[in-house]
Structure formats: C-alpha cells, structure tokens
N, C-alpha and C positions, 0 to 999 in steps of 0.2 A: 743440409745447409753448407754452402761453400765456406771454406776458411778464409779469413782475411789474410792479406799479404803479410801483415805483421805476425800473425799466428804461425805462418809458415817459415819464419826466419828462425833458424836454429840458434842455440846458445853459442855455437862455434862460429856463426856467421854464414854457414851454408844455408842455401834457400831450399827448403823441402819441396817446393813447387817445381824445382828443376830435376828432382830425383826420379829415376825410372821406377824405383820401388814405390814411391808415393803416388806417382801418376798412374801406375798400374798397366801401362800400355804393353810392356813385354809380358807381364803375367797374363793379360787378356789374350794376346796373340798366341802364347804357348798353350793356353787352355783351348783356344779355338783350333789350333793345329792338332792337338791331341784328339779332340773330338772328331775332326775330319779324318785323321788317320784311323781312328777306331771304326768309324762308319764305313770307310773304304776297305776295312780289313787288311790294312797295309802290312801288318805283321806277317801274314801269309805270303804276300808279294815279296817282302824283304827277305824272308827265309828262302824262297825260291831263287831270287836274284843273287843271293850270297854264294850260291854254288857256281856262278859264272865268274871266271877270274877277274874280269874288269869291274865287277860289282861286288867283290868280296867285302867291301866296306859295309854293306848292308847286314853283315853278320853282327855288327854292333848296334843294330836297330833297337833291341830291347833296352840297352843302356841309354840310347838317345831318347826313347820314349820315357824312361824314368827321369832323365834330366829335364825333359819338358814338363813333367809333373812337378818337379821341384821348382822350376821357373814359374809355373802357374801359381804356386803358392807363395812366391817371393814378392810380397807387397807389404807396404807399411801404410796402413789406413790412417794412422794418427801421426801428426807431426810431433817433433821433439817437445815442443812446449805443451803439447796435449798428452804427454806421457808415451808417445810413440818412440820407436828406436830402441836402442840398447838401454835397459834400465840401470845397468852398471857402468854406463858411459862415464869415463873419468872426467870429461869436460863438464858434463851435467852435474856430477857430484861436487866438483870444485866450484862451479858457479853457485850452487846452492850453499856450500860452506861459506863462500865469500859474500853471499847475498848480493850478487850482481845480476843485472838484466841479461848480460852476455859477456863473452870474453873481451869485447871491444872496450869494456869499462875497466879491464884489468891492466895494470901497468907492466905486467910480465908476459903478455901474450906473444910478443915477438920471439922469445926463446923458450916458450912453453913446451915441455916434453909431452904433455897430454894431447896437444894439438898435432903432434907428429903422427898419431894414429890415422889422421886424415890424409897424409901424404900419398899413400899408395893409390887412392882414388882421386884426389884433388890436387896433388902436387903442391906448389906454392900458392895456389889460388886462395886457400883458406886465410892465410896471413894477409894477402892483398885485400881480400874482402873485409877483414877486420880493420885494416888500416883505413879503408874507404868509409866504413861505418863510423869509425872514430872521427874521421875528418868531416864527413858530410851529414852524419846522423842516420838513424835507423830508417826513417821514411824515405830517404834517397836510395836506400839499398833494397827496399821492398818493391822493386819495379818489375817483378817477375823474374828476378835472378839474373838480370843482364850483367855481363861480365865486363 
C-alpha cells in the first residue's frame, strides 16, 4: 500500500518521497547492472582490458562491482515516521522528547545544531522547508516535495 504524502514528511521537514534511497531507483539500477555484468561475464573482459594502457582503469572493476552491490542495498523502505532511517537520529529523538509533530513546531529550529547534520545533503533547504511548513502548514508541503 502506498504511503500517504503526510507519512512521507520527515520530522525535519525533508520529504522522504524525494529521497533516492526511499524511491529505490538507484538501488534497482545498480542491482540490474550487476546482474547484466555478471551474465555477460564482464569481470573476465575487464581483466583482459586492464592490460591495455588506455583501459587500465578496468583494473578497478572488482571494486566497482562491490560498490554497485552496496548501492543495490542502499534503500530505505520505511519513511522516518514509520521507523525508517537512522534510529538514533538526533532530530527524531529531540522531536520525541519535546512531543512535537516535527521541527516546524519548535521555536529553536532556525539555529538548531541537530539540523546541521542535514546540511551536507540538503544545504539550507531543510531550514527553508521548515519555515514554509510553519508558514503554510503541513498539507501545503506534502505536494510531492516541490521546492
């Protein structure tokens, strides 16, 4: 059963429906590519090609194949509100402690250090989203993650 848009809104204001790990597209493509490479016995081809100077990069094929395996398993089937994601997420723990529906209800989110953990992936977008949710409400933000 598909999750409702509200269920896909994380406590931090990020929309799980936009996340590559939740959608699983990259994981599926990595899985399919590994399967194709395996059926084509590409490891043998890569080993042979790696002996040619302009194709030496194929010497790293085993590591590439391993990375594809990790990517194939990199998915989050459950949204944050459904127990998915990091169970020790500081934002989730804080939200629970303060008994809030999400960070948008907290008067301290603008300068929150817990939200800084999102900056490498989302930049300033998390704070902008929280401001928008506070201003317009949750339902206006659960539009498929439009920015």
